[in-house]
C-alpha positions, 0 to 999 in steps of 0.5 A: 866756849861751844855748851856740849849739852846744846852741840848737835856734832851738825859740824857747820862749824868745822866746815866754816872756821876759817883756821881750822879751829874746830874739830869734835871730841870721843863724844861727838862735840864741838871742839875749839882749839883757842890756840889757833882761833882767831876769834871771829864769830864765822863759827858763832853765827854758823851753830845752829844751836846757839851751842857756843860762846865767844867769851 
């Protein structure tokens, strides 16, 4: 769901997620908890580097 090579760790997706499904991993990259994610697409739309793709 998150392309770690593209993710710049800006936090935009973390701030916009309505259910708190996104956090940062040990590498400072976004990580989406698939069990919490409601697939609203807000994170994908907000990502400035197009690092998030919802299946």
